[in-house]
Predicted model as a PDB file, atoms N, CA, C, CB and O in Angstrom, pLDDT in the B-factor column:
MODEL        1                                                                  
ATOM      1  N   MET A   1     -13.721  12.043   2.696  1.00 51.00           N  
ATOM      2  CA  MET A   1     -12.906  10.872   2.526  1.00 51.00           C  
ATOM      3  C   MET A   1     -12.232  11.100   1.068  1.00 51.00           C  
ATOM      4  CB  MET A   1     -13.824   9.458   2.648  1.00 51.00           C  
ATOM      5  O   MET A   1     -12.817  11.604   0.110  1.00 51.00           O  
ATOM      6  N   THR A   2     -10.876  10.628   1.080  1.00 64.00           N  
ATOM      7  CA  THR A   2     -10.258  10.602  -0.081  1.00 64.00           C  
ATOM      8  C   THR A   2     -10.615   9.480  -1.112  1.00 64.00           C  
ATOM      9  CB  THR A   2      -8.971  10.580   0.227  1.00 64.00           C  
ATOM     10  O   THR A   2     -10.775   8.324  -0.721  1.00 64.00           O  
ATOM     11  N   LYS A   3     -10.735   9.811  -2.390  1.00 70.00           N  
ATOM     12  CA  LYS A   3     -11.108   8.814  -3.398  1.00 70.00           C  
ATOM     13  C   LYS A   3      -9.884   8.410  -4.050  1.00 70.00           C  
ATOM     14  CB  LYS A   3     -12.125   9.326  -4.417  1.00 70.00           C  
ATOM     15  O   LYS A   3      -9.106   9.288  -4.423  1.00 70.00           O  
ATOM     16  N   PHE A   4      -9.578   7.009  -4.260  1.00 72.00           N  
ATOM     17  CA  PHE A   4      -8.409   6.431  -4.963  1.00 72.00           C  
ATOM     18  C   PHE A   4      -8.896   6.069  -6.340  1.00 72.00           C  
ATOM     19  CB  PHE A   4      -7.798   5.161  -4.207  1.00 72.00           C  
ATOM     20  O   PHE A   4      -9.939   5.435  -6.502  1.00 72.00           O  
ATOM     21  N   ASN A   5      -8.170   6.457  -7.282  1.00 74.00           N  
ATOM     22  CA  ASN A   5      -8.349   5.997  -8.673  1.00 74.00           C  
ATOM     23  C   ASN A   5      -7.222   5.128  -9.192  1.00 74.00           C  
ATOM     24  CB  ASN A   5      -8.495   7.175  -9.574  1.00 74.00           C  
ATOM     25  O   ASN A   5      -6.259   5.670  -9.734  1.00 74.00           O  
ATOM     26  N   PHE A   6      -7.285   3.780  -9.057  1.00 76.00           N  
ATOM     27  CA  PHE A   6      -6.444   2.880  -9.436  1.00 76.00           C  
ATOM     28  C   PHE A   6      -6.581   2.477 -10.964  1.00 76.00           C  
ATOM     29  CB  PHE A   6      -6.605   1.807  -8.556  1.00 76.00           C  
ATOM     30  O   PHE A   6      -7.700   2.379 -11.467  1.00 76.00           O  
ATOM     31  N   ASP A   7      -5.475   2.255 -11.663  1.00 77.00           N  
ATOM     32  CA  ASP A   7      -5.638   1.795 -13.083  1.00 77.00           C  
ATOM     33  C   ASP A   7      -5.976   0.274 -12.830  1.00 77.00           C  
ATOM     34  CB  ASP A   7      -4.221   2.052 -14.079  1.00 77.00           C  
ATOM     35  O   ASP A   7      -5.545  -0.292 -11.826  1.00 77.00           O  
ATOM     36  N   GLY A   8      -6.681  -0.313 -13.671  1.00 76.00           N  
ATOM     37  CA  GLY A   8      -7.124  -1.727 -13.588  1.00 76.00           C  
ATOM     38  C   GLY A   8      -5.794  -2.541 -13.810  1.00 76.00           C  
ATOM     39  O   GLY A   8      -4.794  -2.071 -14.352  1.00 76.00           O  
ATOM     40  N   PRO A   9      -5.922  -3.918 -13.286  1.00 73.00           N  
ATOM     41  CA  PRO A   9      -4.672  -4.663 -13.395  1.00 73.00           C  
ATOM     42  C   PRO A   9      -4.207  -4.856 -14.973  1.00 73.00           C  
ATOM     43  CB  PRO A   9      -4.886  -6.101 -12.665  1.00 73.00           C  
ATOM     44  O   PRO A   9      -5.076  -4.767 -15.840  1.00 73.00           O  
ATOM     45  N   PRO A  10      -3.062  -5.078 -15.281  1.00 70.00           N  
ATOM     46  CA  PRO A  10      -2.712  -5.242 -16.624  1.00 70.00           C  
ATOM     47  C   PRO A  10      -3.360  -6.414 -17.247  1.00 70.00           C  
ATOM     48  CB  PRO A  10      -1.305  -5.335 -16.749  1.00 70.00           C  
ATOM     49  O   PRO A  10      -3.535  -7.403 -16.534  1.00 70.00           O  
ATOM     50  N   GLY A  11      -3.744  -6.438 -18.490  1.00 71.00           N  
ATOM     51  CA  GLY A  11      -4.465  -7.401 -19.169  1.00 71.00           C  
ATOM     52  C   GLY A  11      -3.495  -8.755 -19.388  1.00 71.00           C  
ATOM     53  O   GLY A  11      -3.990  -9.873 -19.244  1.00 71.00           O  
ATOM     54  N   ASP A  12      -2.273  -8.606 -19.697  1.00 68.00           N  
ATOM     55  CA  ASP A  12      -1.494  -9.696 -19.894  1.00 68.00           C  
ATOM     56  C   ASP A  12      -0.476  -9.809 -18.682  1.00 68.00           C  
ATOM     57  CB  ASP A  12      -0.820  -9.586 -21.256  1.00 68.00           C  
ATOM     58  O   ASP A  12       0.580  -9.176 -18.676  1.00 68.00           O  
ATOM     59  N   ALA A  13      -0.843 -10.612 -17.712  1.00 61.00           N  
ATOM     60  CA  ALA A  13      -0.128 -10.724 -16.464  1.00 61.00           C  
ATOM     61  C   ALA A  13       1.174 -11.222 -16.695  1.00 61.00           C  
ATOM     62  CB  ALA A  13      -0.803 -11.561 -15.507  1.00 61.00           C  
ATOM     63  O   ALA A  13       2.101 -10.852 -15.973  1.00 61.00           O  
ATOM     64  N   ALA A  14       1.360 -12.086 -17.698  1.00 59.00           N  
ATOM     65  CA  ALA A  14       2.716 -12.671 -18.010  1.00 59.00           C  
ATOM     66  C   ALA A  14       3.787 -11.707 -18.449  1.00 59.00           C  
ATOM     67  CB  ALA A  14       2.583 -13.677 -19.076  1.00 59.00           C  
ATOM     68  O   ALA A  14       4.984 -11.935 -18.275  1.00 59.00           O  
ATOM     69  N   ALA A  15       3.312 -10.618 -19.027  1.00 61.00           N  
ATOM     70  CA  ALA A  15       4.159  -9.498 -19.677  1.00 61.00           C  
ATOM     71  C   ALA A  15       4.587  -8.431 -18.564  1.00 61.00           C  
ATOM     72  CB  ALA A  15       3.280  -8.728 -20.896  1.00 61.00           C  
ATOM     73  O   ALA A  15       5.551  -7.681 -18.720  1.00 61.00           O  
ATOM     74  N   VAL A  16       3.796  -8.433 -17.452  1.00 69.00           N  
ATOM     75  CA  VAL A  16       4.002  -7.448 -16.459  1.00 69.00           C  
ATOM     76  C   VAL A  16       4.243  -7.982 -14.959  1.00 69.00           C  
ATOM     77  CB  VAL A  16       2.819  -6.559 -16.503  1.00 69.00           C  
ATOM     78  O   VAL A  16       3.611  -8.918 -14.471  1.00 69.00           O  
ATOM     79  N   ASP A  17       5.132  -7.335 -14.376  1.00 79.00           N  
ATOM     80  CA  ASP A  17       5.399  -7.819 -13.057  1.00 79.00           C  
ATOM     81  C   ASP A  17       4.296  -7.178 -12.122  1.00 79.00           C  
ATOM     82  CB  ASP A  17       6.903  -7.447 -12.602  1.00 79.00           C  
ATOM     83  O   ASP A  17       4.346  -5.984 -11.827  1.00 79.00           O  
ATOM     84  N   MET A  18       3.342  -7.982 -11.690  1.00 79.00           N  
ATOM     85  CA  MET A  18       2.211  -7.518 -10.993  1.00 79.00           C  
ATOM     86  C   MET A  18       2.569  -6.763  -9.697  1.00 79.00           C  
ATOM     87  CB  MET A  18       1.331  -8.663 -10.703  1.00 79.00           C  
ATOM     88  O   MET A  18       1.922  -5.762  -9.390  1.00 79.00           O  
ATOM     89  N   LEU A  19       3.552  -7.201  -8.951  1.00 82.00           N  
ATOM     90  CA  LEU A  19       4.019  -6.629  -7.645  1.00 82.00           C  
ATOM     91  C   LEU A  19       4.592  -5.281  -8.075  1.00 82.00           C  
ATOM     92  CB  LEU A  19       5.142  -7.585  -6.846  1.00 82.00           C  
ATOM     93  O   LEU A  19       4.342  -4.326  -7.339  1.00 82.00           O  
ATOM     94  N   ALA A  20       5.275  -5.092  -9.092  1.00 84.00           N  
ATOM     95  CA  ALA A  20       5.905  -3.812  -9.416  1.00 84.00           C  
ATOM     96  C   ALA A  20       4.828  -2.772  -9.861  1.00 84.00           C  
ATOM     97  CB  ALA A  20       6.980  -4.015 -10.545  1.00 84.00           C  
ATOM     98  O   ALA A  20       4.960  -1.579  -9.591  1.00 84.00           O  
ATOM     99  N   GLU A  21       3.756  -3.264 -10.552  1.00 83.00           N  
ATOM    100  CA  GLU A  21       2.667  -2.477 -11.030  1.00 83.00           C  
ATOM    101  C   GLU A  21       1.866  -2.083  -9.867  1.00 83.00           C  
ATOM    102  CB  GLU A  21       1.839  -3.205 -12.048  1.00 83.00           C  
ATOM    103  O   GLU A  21       1.441  -0.928  -9.849  1.00 83.00           O  
ATOM    104  N   CYS A  22       1.586  -2.902  -8.857  1.00 84.00           N  
ATOM    105  CA  CYS A  22       0.886  -2.541  -7.668  1.00 84.00           C  
ATOM    106  C   CYS A  22       1.813  -1.429  -6.882  1.00 84.00           C  
ATOM    107  CB  CYS A  22       0.591  -3.900  -6.769  1.00 84.00           C  
ATOM    108  O   CYS A  22       1.293  -0.372  -6.524  1.00 84.00           O  
ATOM    109  N   GLN A  23       3.041  -1.670  -6.655  1.00 87.00           N  
ATOM    110  CA  GLN A  23       3.821  -0.730  -6.033  1.00 87.00           C  
ATOM    111  C   GLN A  23       3.820   0.645  -6.785  1.00 87.00           C  
ATOM    112  CB  GLN A  23       5.176  -1.280  -5.899  1.00 87.00           C  
ATOM    113  O   GLN A  23       3.804   1.721  -6.189  1.00 87.00           O  
ATOM    114  N   ARG A  24       3.836   0.535  -7.925  1.00 86.00           N  
ATOM    115  CA  ARG A  24       3.867   1.820  -8.682  1.00 86.00           C  
ATOM    116  C   ARG A  24       2.585   2.760  -8.407  1.00 86.00           C  
ATOM    117  CB  ARG A  24       3.959   1.481 -10.237  1.00 86.00           C  
ATOM    118  O   ARG A  24       2.615   3.981  -8.256  1.00 86.00           O  
ATOM    119  N   GLN A  25       1.434   1.909  -8.377  1.00 86.00           N  
ATOM    120  CA  GLN A  25       0.306   2.741  -8.021  1.00 86.00           C  
ATOM    121  C   GLN A  25       0.120   3.084  -6.574  1.00 86.00           C  
ATOM    122  CB  GLN A  25      -0.866   2.116  -8.466  1.00 86.00           C  
ATOM    123  O   GLN A  25      -0.480   4.115  -6.266  1.00 86.00           O  
ATOM    124  N   LEU A  26       0.599   2.281  -5.685  1.00 89.00           N  
ATOM    125  CA  LEU A  26       0.534   2.568  -4.261  1.00 89.00           C  
ATOM    126  C   LEU A  26       1.582   3.673  -3.771  1.00 89.00           C  
ATOM    127  CB  LEU A  26       0.764   1.246  -3.501  1.00 89.00           C  
ATOM    128  O   LEU A  26       1.265   4.540  -2.956  1.00 89.00           O  
ATOM    129  N   LEU A  27       2.736   3.578  -4.281  1.00 91.00           N  
ATOM    130  CA  LEU A  27       3.750   4.455  -3.744  1.00 91.00           C  
ATOM    131  C   LEU A  27       3.394   5.860  -3.587  1.00 91.00           C  
ATOM    132  CB  LEU A  27       4.879   4.398  -4.536  1.00 91.00           C  
ATOM    133  O   LEU A  27       3.655   6.408  -2.517  1.00 91.00           O  
ATOM    134  N   PRO A  28       2.784   6.559  -4.602  1.00 89.00           N  
ATOM    135  CA  PRO A  28       2.531   8.006  -4.426  1.00 89.00           C  
ATOM    136  C   PRO A  28       1.379   8.242  -3.216  1.00 89.00           C  
ATOM    137  CB  PRO A  28       2.013   8.640  -5.917  1.00 89.00           C  
ATOM    138  O   PRO A  28       1.370   9.252  -2.512  1.00 89.00           O  
ATOM    139  N   LEU A  29       0.540   7.286  -3.112  1.00 89.00           N  
ATOM    140  CA  LEU A  29      -0.520   7.439  -1.963  1.00 89.00           C  
ATOM    141  C   LEU A  29       0.138   7.275  -0.739  1.00 89.00           C  
ATOM    142  CB  LEU A  29      -1.696   6.417  -2.015  1.00 89.00           C  
ATOM    143  O   LEU A  29      -0.140   8.083   0.148  1.00 89.00           O  
ATOM    144  N   ILE A  30       1.070   6.268  -0.478  1.00 93.00           N  
ATOM    145  CA  ILE A  30       1.660   6.129   0.885  1.00 93.00           C  
ATOM    146  C   ILE A  30       2.703   7.201   1.018  1.00 93.00           C  
ATOM    147  CB  ILE A  30       2.294   4.689   1.134  1.00 93.00           C  
ATOM    148  O   ILE A  30       2.904   7.587   2.169  1.00 93.00           O  
ATOM    149  N   ARG A  31       3.408   7.758   0.051  1.00 94.00           N  
ATOM    150  CA  ARG A  31       4.304   8.873   0.241  1.00 94.00           C  
ATOM    151  C   ARG A  31       3.516  10.084   0.768  1.00 94.00           C  
ATOM    152  CB  ARG A  31       5.032   9.214  -1.080  1.00 94.00           C  
ATOM    153  O   ARG A  31       3.996  10.799   1.647  1.00 94.00           O  
ATOM    154  N   GLU A  32       2.363  10.303   0.257  1.00 93.00           N  
ATOM    155  CA  GLU A  32       1.452  11.416   0.679  1.00 93.00           C  
ATOM    156  C   GLU A  32       1.197  11.199   2.138  1.00 93.00           C  
ATOM    157  CB  GLU A  32       0.072  11.454  -0.152  1.00 93.00           C  
ATOM    158  O   GLU A  32       1.579  12.032   2.960  1.00 93.00           O  
ATOM    159  N   ILE A  33       0.580  10.137   2.479  1.00 93.00           N  
ATOM    160  CA  ILE A  33       0.202   9.897   3.899  1.00 93.00           C  
ATOM    161  C   ILE A  33       1.298  10.096   4.863  1.00 93.00           C  
ATOM    162  CB  ILE A  33      -0.306   8.533   4.075  1.00 93.00           C  
ATOM    163  O   ILE A  33       1.122  10.752   5.890  1.00 93.00           O  
ATOM    164  N   VAL A  34       2.551   9.487   4.530  1.00 96.00           N  
ATOM    165  CA  VAL A  34       3.746   9.644   5.309  1.00 96.00           C  
ATOM    166  C   VAL A  34       4.073  11.122   5.479  1.00 96.00           C  
ATOM    167  CB  VAL A  34       4.904   8.904   4.660  1.00 96.00           C  
ATOM    168  O   VAL A  34       4.300  11.559   6.607  1.00 96.00           O  
ATOM    169  N   GLN A  35       4.104  11.849   4.488  1.00 96.00           N  
ATOM    170  CA  GLN A  35       4.519  13.345   4.481  1.00 96.00           C  
ATOM    171  C   GLN A  35       3.433  14.010   5.437  1.00 96.00           C  
ATOM    172  CB  GLN A  35       4.506  14.062   2.852  1.00 96.00           C  
ATOM    173  O   GLN A  35       3.768  14.751   6.361  1.00 96.00           O  
ATOM    174  N   ALA A  36       2.262  13.730   5.185  1.00 96.00           N  
ATOM    175  CA  ALA A  36       1.175  14.405   6.101  1.00 96.00           C  
ATOM    176  C   ALA A  36       1.471  13.998   7.593  1.00 96.00           C  
ATOM    177  CB  ALA A  36      -0.405  13.906   5.673  1.00 96.00           C  
ATOM    178  O   ALA A  36       1.475  14.835   8.496  1.00 96.00           O  
ATOM    179  N   ALA A  37       1.688  12.816   7.770  1.00 97.00           N  
ATOM    180  CA  ALA A  37       1.949  12.341   9.223  1.00 97.00           C  
ATOM    181  C   ALA A  37       3.229  13.049   9.845  1.00 97.00           C  
ATOM    182  CB  ALA A  37       2.179  10.699   9.249  1.00 97.00           C  
ATOM    183  O   ALA A  37       3.275  13.524  10.979  1.00 97.00           O  
ATOM    184  N   VAL A  38       4.204  13.042   8.964  1.00 97.00           N  
ATOM    185  CA  VAL A  38       5.533  13.757   9.463  1.00 97.00           C  
ATOM    186  C   VAL A  38       5.283  15.202   9.649  1.00 97.00           C  
ATOM    187  CB  VAL A  38       6.767  13.598   8.423  1.00 97.00           C  
ATOM    188  O   VAL A  38       5.792  15.767  10.617  1.00 97.00           O  
ATOM    189  N   ALA A  39       4.537  15.861   8.798  1.00 97.00           N  
ATOM    190  CA  ALA A  39       4.104  17.334   8.951  1.00 97.00           C  
ATOM    191  C   ALA A  39       3.324  17.513  10.282  1.00 97.00           C  
ATOM    192  CB  ALA A  39       3.154  17.807   7.694  1.00 97.00           C  
ATOM    193  O   ALA A  39       3.380  18.602  10.853  1.00 97.00           O  
ATOM    194  N   ALA A  40       2.603  16.495  10.796  1.00 98.00           N  
ATOM    195  CA  ALA A  40       1.880  16.572  11.969  1.00 98.00           C  
ATOM    196  C   ALA A  40       2.561  16.219  13.112  1.00 98.00           C  
ATOM    197  CB  ALA A  40       0.808  15.858  11.900  1.00 98.00           C  
ATOM    198  O   ALA A  40       1.991  16.292  14.201  1.00 98.00           O  
ATOM    199  N   GLY A  41       3.918  15.778  13.000  1.00 98.00           N  
ATOM    200  CA  GLY A  41       4.775  15.525  14.142  1.00 98.00           C  
ATOM    201  C   GLY A  41       5.127  14.055  14.348  1.00 98.00           C  
ATOM    202  O   GLY A  41       5.862  13.699  15.268  1.00 98.00           O  
ATOM    203  N   TRP A  42       4.587  13.215  13.474  1.00 98.00           N  
ATOM    204  CA  TRP A  42       4.958  11.766  13.662  1.00 98.00           C  
ATOM    205  C   TRP A  42       6.308  11.476  13.130  1.00 98.00           C  
ATOM    206  CB  TRP A  42       3.959  10.836  12.980  1.00 98.00           C  
ATOM    207  O   TRP A  42       6.827  12.201  12.281  1.00 98.00           O  
ATOM    208  N   SER A  43       6.921  10.358  13.649  1.00 98.00           N  
ATOM    209  CA  SER A  43       8.151   9.970  13.171  1.00 98.00           C  
ATOM    210  C   SER A  43       8.043   9.220  11.930  1.00 98.00           C  
ATOM    211  CB  SER A  43       8.838   9.236  14.133  1.00 98.00           C  
ATOM    212  O   SER A  43       7.255   8.279  11.841  1.00 98.00           O  
ATOM    213  N   GLU A  44       8.793   9.584  10.965  1.00 97.00           N  
ATOM    214  CA  GLU A  44       8.604   8.808   9.554  1.00 97.00           C  
ATOM    215  C   GLU A  44       8.846   7.360   9.713  1.00 97.00           C  
ATOM    216  CB  GLU A  44       9.629   9.332   8.398  1.00 97.00           C  
ATOM    217  O   GLU A  44       8.186   6.552   9.060  1.00 97.00           O  
ATOM    218  N   GLU A  45       9.786   6.980  10.572  1.00 98.00           N  
ATOM    219  CA  GLU A  45      10.059   5.459  10.648  1.00 98.00           C  
ATOM    220  C   GLU A  45       8.909   4.812  11.418  1.00 98.00           C  
ATOM    221  CB  GLU A  45      11.491   5.118  11.397  1.00 98.00           C  
ATOM    222  O   GLU A  45       8.588   3.672  11.083  1.00 98.00           O  
ATOM    223  N   ASP A  46       8.256   5.412  12.411  1.00 97.00           N  
ATOM    224  CA  ASP A  46       7.133   4.771  13.064  1.00 97.00           C  
ATOM    225  C   ASP A  46       5.876   4.719  12.049  1.00 97.00           C  
ATOM    226  CB  ASP A  46       6.775   5.577  14.419  1.00 97.00           C  
ATOM    227  O   ASP A  46       5.128   3.742  12.067  1.00 97.00           O  
ATOM    228  N   VAL A  47       5.679   5.732  11.218  1.00 97.00           N  
ATOM    229  CA  VAL A  47       4.670   5.708  10.241  1.00 97.00           C  
ATOM    230  C   VAL A  47       4.844   4.414   9.233  1.00 97.00           C  
ATOM    231  CB  VAL A  47       4.724   7.086   9.468  1.00 97.00           C  
ATOM    232  O   VAL A  47       3.987   3.572   8.966  1.00 97.00           O  
ATOM    233  N   LEU A  48       6.024   4.485   8.813  1.00 97.00           N  
ATOM    234  CA  LEU A  48       6.512   3.164   7.758  1.00 97.00           C  
ATOM    235  C   LEU A  48       6.280   1.963   8.442  1.00 97.00           C  
ATOM    236  CB  LEU A  48       8.180   3.115   7.309  1.00 97.00           C  
ATOM    237  O   LEU A  48       5.662   1.050   7.895  1.00 97.00           O  
ATOM    238  N   LEU A  49       6.743   1.865   9.663  1.00 97.00           N  
ATOM    239  CA  LEU A  49       6.607   0.528  10.251  1.00 97.00           C  
ATOM    240  C   LEU A  49       5.056   0.243  10.564  1.00 97.00           C  
ATOM    241  CB  LEU A  49       7.515   0.429  11.601  1.00 97.00           C  
ATOM    242  O   LEU A  49       4.628  -0.910  10.610  1.00 97.00           O  
ATOM    243  N   GLY A  50       4.344   1.228  10.751  1.00 96.00           N  
ATOM    244  CA  GLY A  50       2.935   1.108  10.909  1.00 96.00           C  
ATOM    245  C   GLY A  50       2.323   0.555   9.697  1.00 96.00           C  
ATOM    246  O   GLY A  50       1.505  -0.359   9.805  1.00 96.00           O  
ATOM    247  N   PHE A  51       2.643   1.023   8.566  1.00 95.00           N  
ATOM    248  CA  PHE A  51       2.215   0.528   7.336  1.00 95.00           C  
ATOM    249  C   PHE A  51       2.609  -1.000   7.145  1.00 95.00           C  
ATOM    250  CB  PHE A  51       2.798   1.404   6.246  1.00 95.00           C  
ATOM    251  O   PHE A  51       1.850  -1.813   6.615  1.00 95.00           O  
ATOM    252  N   VAL A  52       3.709  -1.267   7.567  1.00 95.00           N  
ATOM    253  CA  VAL A  52       4.303  -2.730   7.357  1.00 95.00           C  
ATOM    254  C   VAL A  52       3.423  -3.590   8.267  1.00 95.00           C  
ATOM    255  CB  VAL A  52       5.995  -2.889   7.793  1.00 95.00           C  
ATOM    256  O   VAL A  52       2.921  -4.622   7.820  1.00 95.00           O  
ATOM    257  N   ASP A  53       3.228  -3.209   9.492  1.00 96.00           N  
ATOM    258  CA  ASP A  53       2.396  -4.013  10.396  1.00 96.00           C  
ATOM    259  C   ASP A  53       0.999  -4.197   9.935  1.00 96.00           C  
ATOM    260  CB  ASP A  53       2.366  -3.410  11.725  1.00 96.00           C  
ATOM    261  O   ASP A  53       0.439  -5.292   9.991  1.00 96.00           O  
ATOM    262  N   LEU A  54       0.405  -3.058   9.450  1.00 95.00           N  
ATOM    263  CA  LEU A  54      -0.983  -3.031   9.027  1.00 95.00           C  
ATOM    264  C   LEU A  54      -1.108  -3.920   7.743  1.00 95.00           C  
ATOM    265  CB  LEU A  54      -1.465  -1.526   8.760  1.00 95.00           C  
ATOM    266  O   LEU A  54      -2.123  -4.608   7.643  1.00 95.00           O  
ATOM    267  N   ALA A  55      -0.226  -3.962   6.819  1.00 93.00           N  
ATOM    268  CA  ALA A  55      -0.241  -4.662   5.653  1.00 93.00           C  
ATOM    269  C   ALA A  55      -0.118  -6.144   5.954  1.00 93.00           C  
ATOM    270  CB  ALA A  55       0.814  -4.177   4.766  1.00 93.00           C  
ATOM    271  O   ALA A  55      -0.833  -6.984   5.407  1.00 93.00           O  
ATOM    272  N   TRP A  56       0.853  -6.441   6.881  1.00 93.00           N  
ATOM    273  CA  TRP A  56       1.003  -7.750   7.235  1.00 93.00           C  
ATOM    274  C   TRP A  56      -0.280  -8.400   8.044  1.00 93.00           C  
ATOM    275  CB  TRP A  56       2.265  -7.807   8.035  1.00 93.00           C  
ATOM    276  O   TRP A  56      -0.642  -9.560   7.850  1.00 93.00           O  
ATOM    277  N   ASP A  57      -0.860  -7.593   8.883  1.00 93.00           N  
ATOM    278  CA  ASP A  57      -2.130  -8.024   9.455  1.00 93.00           C  
ATOM    279  C   ASP A  57      -3.200  -8.292   8.566  1.00 93.00           C  
ATOM    280  CB  ASP A  57      -2.585  -7.111  10.331  1.00 93.00           C  
ATOM    281  O   ASP A  57      -3.940  -9.264   8.712  1.00 93.00           O  
ATOM    282  N   LEU A  58      -3.317  -7.400   7.579  1.00 91.00           N  
ATOM    283  CA  LEU A  58      -4.357  -7.626   6.483  1.00 91.00           C  
ATOM    284  C   LEU A  58      -4.056  -8.825   5.689  1.00 91.00           C  
ATOM    285  CB  LEU A  58      -4.450  -6.433   5.523  1.00 91.00           C  
ATOM    286  O   LEU A  58      -4.980  -9.563   5.348  1.00 91.00           O  
ATOM    287  N   TYR A  59      -2.755  -9.098   5.344  1.00 90.00           N  
ATOM    288  CA  TYR A  59      -2.419 -10.346   4.650  1.00 90.00           C  
ATOM    289  C   TYR A  59      -2.816 -11.567   5.459  1.00 90.00           C  
ATOM    290  CB  TYR A  59      -0.932 -10.398   4.347  1.00 90.00           C  
ATOM    291  O   TYR A  59      -3.464 -12.473   4.936  1.00 90.00           O  
ATOM    292  N   GLU A  60      -2.450 -11.602   6.682  1.00 90.00           N  
ATOM    293  CA  GLU A  60      -2.727 -12.728   7.593  1.00 90.00           C  
ATOM    294  C   GLU A  60      -4.265 -12.966   7.734  1.00 90.00           C  
ATOM    295  CB  GLU A  60      -2.087 -12.446   9.007  1.00 90.00           C  
ATOM    296  O   GLU A  60      -4.744 -14.096   7.634  1.00 90.00           O  
ATOM    297  N   LYS A  61      -4.991 -11.890   7.960  1.00 88.00           N  
ATOM    298  CA  LYS A  61      -6.491 -12.060   8.068  1.00 88.00           C  
ATOM    299  C   LYS A  61      -6.992 -12.640   6.667  1.00 88.00           C  
ATOM    300  CB  LYS A  61      -7.248 -10.587   8.429  1.00 88.00           C  
ATOM    301  O   LYS A  61      -7.830 -13.541   6.651  1.00 88.00           O  
ATOM    302  N   ARG A  62      -6.504 -12.147   5.582  1.00 84.00           N  
ATOM    303  CA  ARG A  62      -7.005 -12.716   4.313  1.00 84.00           C  
ATOM    304  C   ARG A  62      -6.647 -14.193   4.133  1.00 84.00           C  
ATOM    305  CB  ARG A  62      -6.450 -11.924   3.139  1.00 84.00           C  
ATOM    306  O   ARG A  62      -7.422 -14.965   3.567  1.00 84.00           O  
ATOM    307  N   ARG A  63      -5.498 -14.563   4.607  1.00 75.00           N  
ATOM    308  CA  ARG A  63      -5.158 -15.993   4.581  1.00 75.00           C  
ATOM    309  C   ARG A  63      -6.071 -16.776   5.404  1.00 75.00           C  
ATOM    310  CB  ARG A  63      -3.773 -16.232   5.036  1.00 75.00           C  
ATOM    311  O   ARG A  63      -6.491 -17.843   4.958  1.00 75.00           O  
ATOM    312  N   ASP A  64      -6.450 -16.334   6.646  1.00 69.00           N  
ATOM    313  CA  ASP A  64      -7.361 -17.060   7.566  1.00 69.00           C  
ATOM    314  C   ASP A  64      -8.784 -17.245   6.915  1.00 69.00           C  
ATOM    315  CB  ASP A  64      -7.483 -16.264   8.945  1.00 69.00           C  
ATOM    316  O   ASP A  64      -9.433 -18.286   7.018  1.00 69.00           O  
ATOM    317  N   ASP A  65      -9.185 -16.158   6.254  1.00 72.00           N  
ATOM    318  CA  ASP A  65     -10.425 -16.135   5.479  1.00 72.00           C  
ATOM    319  C   ASP A  65     -10.595 -17.312   4.354  1.00 72.00           C  
ATOM    320  CB  ASP A  65     -10.491 -14.749   4.795  1.00 72.00           C  
ATOM    321  O   ASP A  65     -11.650 -17.882   4.076  1.00 72.00           O  
ATOM    322  N   LEU A  66      -9.434 -17.519   3.828  1.00 66.00           N  
ATOM    323  CA  LEU A  66      -9.355 -18.456   2.596  1.00 66.00           C  
ATOM    324  C   LEU A  66      -9.219 -19.880   3.072  1.00 66.00           C  
ATOM    325  CB  LEU A  66      -8.100 -18.099   1.630  1.00 66.00           C  
ATOM    326  O   LEU A  66      -9.355 -20.781   2.244  1.00 66.00           O  
ATOM    327  N   GLN A  67      -8.945 -20.182   4.424  1.00 59.00           N  
ATOM    328  CA  GLN A  67      -8.740 -21.540   4.936  1.00 59.00           C  
ATOM    329  C   GLN A  67      -9.980 -22.115   5.431  1.00 59.00           C  
ATOM    330  CB  GLN A  67      -7.733 -21.571   6.010  1.00 59.00           C  
ATOM    331  O   GLN A  67      -9.990 -23.254   5.899  1.00 59.00           O  
TER     332      GLN A  67                                                      
ENDMDL                                                                          
END                                                                             
């Protein structure tokens, strides 16, 4: 299993765009996964859309847990 090493969240949230920081840390990982999937014969568009669906499902389930 691959181990991911994220930097901790910025200490001063007001000075940093949290979404941009999260994207900065996730983008290399997602690019690597997409490249591996494409090399295995998957459609890049299908893989990216799969990420979107998965992320949305995780978000929706989290919202349900908070209610």
